N, C-alpha and C positions, 0 to 999 in steps of 0.2 A: 501493500498500501505505499501510496507517496503522500506523505505529511505534508502540513503547511511551508511547513518554510524549506520546503526539497520546490517548490513549486511557486515557479516563473510565473510572477502577478499579469492577469490577465487586458490589464488596462482597456478593456472595453468600453466604447464612446457611449454618450448616452441615451441611445435610444435603441441601443444593443442592446443595452442592461436594463433598459426597463421590460423589450420582447424576452428576452429570460425569464425575466421572474413575473411576466404576467405569463405567458407559456405553460405555468405551472399553476396557475389561476382557476383548478375547479370546483365550482359550489359543494358543500358541505349538506345538501337531502333539505330536507321539507316537512315546515310541522302548522299547522292550526294555531290562532290564536284568537280569542274573545274576537271583535272589529277593535272595543273601548283599548285592547289591549297592544295591535300593531305600530301604532304610531312610530314613526322612523322606522321601524323594519322594510325590507324590502319585499313586494310581492314577484309571488312565487311562480302564478299560473297567469296568461290574460284570462279578465271577466268578463263575457258575453251578457248582456242586457236577454232580462229573460219575458221583458217585454217589452212596450215602445210607452216611451214616457215626452209629451203626458200621455198620456194614453183619448184623448177627447181635446178639441178645441175649448182651447179658454179663456174667461176673462182676465187680460192683462189692466183691469181695472176695475173701483166701480162705478160703475152708470145703468146703462140701455140699450141696453142691445135690439136691434131693427138692421131695419134690410137698405139696403147702402143708395140701395133706388128711390127709395119713399123721401127721404131728408135734400132733395132739389135746394132749393136757395135761402135756408132757411138763415135767419138773420136775429136780432136785437128786435129791426121796427119789422121785420116778416116774420113770427119765430112759426113750427112747425107745431099742430099738434097732434098727435097719440091716443089711441088706449092702452094704459096697458093690464095688460093679460095672465099675468104674475111675476112670482118674482122662484130667483134661481138665487140657493150660497155656496159658498162653495161646498163642492163634495156631494152638491144634488143637481136636479135636473129637470130644466122642461119637455111635460111627454107631446105637446100638441105641437106644431108647425106653425111659428108667424110669419104671420098675414100681411097682410095692405095697410098699411097704419096704425098698428099693432107692433108696442117696446114691450118689453120682461125687462125689469126690473131685478140687474148683474150684481153678482162679488164678484171682487178678487177675486178668480180660478174659480168662480163657478163658471161649467160648464156652457157653451156658449148652443143656445137652441138652434135646431132648423129650420131656417130658414133665414136666417139673421146670418151679415157679414161686416157688422159695425159693433163697436161699442163704442158708445154716447157718451163722455165722460160726464159725471154729476155734475161739477163746475161752468155747463152751458146749458142747462136744466132749468126746468120755476124749480124742479123738487118735486110735484105733484101740488104741488098750494094753488095754484090756481080752479083743479074742478076736482073733485072725487072721480076716480079711476082714468085720470086724463094728465098727460105728462107734455109741457112745453117748451120746444129743443127749440137754442134762440143761434147753434151752430153748426153745418156742415163740415168741420176741419178736421171733424171723425170717420168721414167715408171711406170706410174701409178696410179701415184703422183696427188698433186693440185689440186684435183677435190673435192670441196663439194655436198656432196649431198645434193639432196631435203628430207627433214623433219632430218638434224644435230639437230637444231634447238628443233622445234616438231612439230608435225603432228596434225591435225584439230581433237581439242576433248581435248587433251588431257590439264587436271590439270596446270598452271604455277604457278598461286599462292595461296596461302588458304588460307581460311578464320584466321582470328584470328594477319595476318604477319605486324609487319611495315613495314610501306612506308618509304625505303630510295632512295637516288639518282638512284640506282639498279631497284628498282621498277619500280621506276617512267619509267623506260624503257622499261621496261618487258609488266608494261599495254600500253605503248604506241606503244610497233608491234602488241599487240593486242586486237588496236585503244578500248581500253573502256575508254570512257571518254563520261557523269559525273564519279568518280570512285564512288562504294557505301563505304561507312565506317563506322565505328561503332562516334556515339557522346562521344564527350568528355566529361567526369564527371568536373560539378564546387563543389569548395570545401573553402569553406567560415574557414576564421582563425583569432582565439580570444586568444590575449593575457589576462593575468589580473594583477596583483597586483597596490598597493599603491607606489612600491619602483621605480617604472619604466617611466622612460619618453620618448616618441619618439623623433625620428629624426626632426621631421617638429615640434618641440616645439621650440616658438622666444627664450626663453632662457632658456639653460643646467647649471644644479641646477652638478657641482660636488656631491653634494651627492644624488642626484640621479642616478642606474644605467640605463644606453644606453639599449632603450630597444630590444633586434635585432629575439629574436627565431622567430617574425612574419616572419621577413627579412627571416630566415634562410626557414623556414616549407614553407614560398609563394615559394621560389624557388626552393625550394626540389618540390611542386606542380608541379614549370610552369615543371620543369626539367623530370616529372613525366609522362607531355604531358596531363596533367591537366589546369585548367580552375581557378586559384584562387581570392579567393577575399577575401582583409583585412578588419577584421571590427575591427579591433586599438587595445587602451584599457582599460577592465573594470578595472574602476577600484573596491575597495571591499568591495563594499554592493548590495544585492539582485538588487535593481529597475534597477542599472548602470547596471551590467551582463546582467538582464533582456531583458533592451532593447538593448543592441549588441546583442543576441541570439538572439531577431525576427527579425533581421534587418538580419541578412545573413537565413531564414528562407529559403528560396526558392533555395541552394544549394544541389548537394545529396548530400553533404558531410560536416560538421560540424566537424572540430576541436581543440579543446578549448586546450590553454597550459599553465598551471600552475597551483595551484586548486588541483591536483592533489593524498595532500593525507593526512588527517584526522585534518589538525591544525584548531584550530576557523575560522584563514579567509580565508580557499578552500571551499568558497563558489557555485564555480561554480553543485558541485552535488546539493546540497540544489535546485539550480535556475531549472537546468533541469528532480529534481522529481516531483516538482511539475508544468514542461510541462505533465507531464505521459511519463519521461522517460522508454525504457522499454532499463535494465540494459544484456546484455550478461556475460562479465566478470569484476570483478575488482582488478588489483594485477597479474603478473605475475614474473615465476621464473624466471626472467633474471638482470641481468646485466651489463648497467647501465638499466631502466627505470623500476620499477618494479613495480612502483604502477598507471601503463598503461592501461586506464579500456575503452569497446569496447558496443557499445549497439543503440540503435534506440530510435529515436523521434515522435511521431508518427503521424499524416497528412493524414487531411484529404478530402479524393478523388482523392490519390494519393500517390506512393511509400511511405515509408519512410525512414526521412533524417538520416543516419545513422553517428552517432556518436563514435568520438577519446576522450579521456582523454589523455594527453601528457604530463610527467611531466616536471616541468615550467625547470627543469635546461638543459642551452643549451645543455651537451653532452649527455641525456638523452634525451632530443627532438628530438635533431638527430637519435642516436641509433633509440628508437622504429617506429620514421615514416621511416627508412631504414629497417627493422623489419618487421612492420610490416603495415603498410599504404600504403610505394609504391605499395608493388604488390598487392591492395587491387587495390587502380585506378588502376592499368594498369589491374587486369583482369572485374576492370567494365570497363574499355574504350575497353571492349573484346580482349586485347590483351591472345595472345596461350601464350610470354615466359615475365614470372613475377619480373624472376629472376635474378641480379645482377651477373655475373658470379663469380665461386667461381676456386683458385690457392692455389694447399699446397703449404708450404714453410715450413723454417726451425728458429728455434726460433735462436734469437743472442744472449739469457740472458734468469737468470731463474727467474719465473714469479712466481706468487703466486694467487689462485683463489678462491672464496667461494665454495664448494664443495654442494650447496643444490641448486646454482643457474647457469643458461650460463651464460658468458663472455664475451663481446666484445669491450674489447681491442682495445685504435687505436692506426696504427701504421702502422710504416714508412718501405718502404719495399728497399734491395740495392742487389746488384748480387754483389756473392764472388765470388772467386774459381769454378767459373761455376755452382752454386748455391742459391738461391732466400733465401736471410734471412731479416725475417721481426723483427723490437724491439717497441718500447715505442713510438708514437708518441708523447713523452714530458708527462708531469702529466698529469695520470689520475683520477682524480677529476671532478666530475659527473659535479658540478658548474662547471668552464672553459674552455675560452674558442680557446685559443690557437692553442691547440692541434687538433679540428678539423678540421683549414684550412689545418694544416700540414699532414694528414693525409691521406694514399696512402690505406687503406684497413679495415677493420675491423676480426681481429682476431677471430676468435671462440673457447671461451673452455668450454668444453660440458660439461656439472651436472654431478657431481662424480667427477671431478676430484678439484685435488687441491694444485698438486703443478706442473709447464711447465718448466721441465731440457732445459740446455742451447741445444740448436744439435736439438732437438722435432719440427716436423714434425705438426702443423696442419693447416688447414683449412680458405683460408680470404679470404672471401669479399669484390670484389676489386668494387671504390668508381670508376667508368665514368671518373668523371673527376677528379677523381687525376692527378699529373704528372706524367710524362714517368718518367718507373725506369728499362727498361730494352733491353739490347744493340741487338738486332738483331742483329748486321753486323754481332757475335759471333755465334761462331758455339757453341750449345745449345749440343749437343750431350752425 
């Protein structure tokens, strides 16, 4: 068996690394949940309309159902008078047919009577105050209007929701309207997260030492896992010895995915690789042409009689861990959960300053966004060192400086990967055209 330290780094391009990862993202199966527990999950099958909606033509407002041919040129000066021959409430109906110069009082949602093709709004009538059983209509502006036709939403058998769609409150409404309960959803991935390093100190430590580094990566990655719709399992901090690392990894062997944070390079203390190799690790790749985060790795740990555990090795510097998670792990987890939309939104914006980048890497600087003179402008969110934490909290997006570009001039347009939980930066009340 070839060990990590004997292997030559792959140095995959960004596109190839992403392709290698996503090729392994087969969904984890299906379960059924009550509709009110399905929020945030991913739909596992197409949903077909069991019936036409609305089932009948119905009124879009409170008013009077009449024939448009009888409205003529009704006006305040020349009102047209109709006989009121019935009333229809929402959910009710009128069994007869509306005839010449007849009107049926109707409420919003009420079934439009046969013969009528117009709902005159209440405001254009005298509200039956002139004479008992009579209605005076003062306008013909509603002629042929205010009728919601049968099937306006959908007809029976229509696919109203597609498999792979995330379920938001809007989809919950649609599921209820199709009487889909319980709801078939893909199972959530479980993700074990393990940090390592003798220099790290957990927040739960009874006495925090100023000489130790507060461990933040596990909190970053566990929160990111949860935000991606998966279930995190924090394995804690493994010390820099093989026995402790092995014991921690064993604790997370039931998870669908293992994410190790730290120990990604070639130092003497980078023992994750040796421990994984001893467990039969199947390496797919190690190192990608990205910055920060080039020492990232991906592979599988074999398991008997079940699917292999997918393993990501993320660098220990916080910014490197965040970027590699966003670029490689997050889309994988979403695909593993069956989602058809696995990427964050990308928008173009103008650079607010000159930037330098290594020509042989794709770089992802953390940036802030603001609007100036009708344009979106981005600038670095503080110092860009991969070991720094401060720029993570203020970043609105990751800019993409493609491989092959070493200079970005002020004003140049780049694509930005929006971070969903970033603060607002866009004033939608201003015309952006």
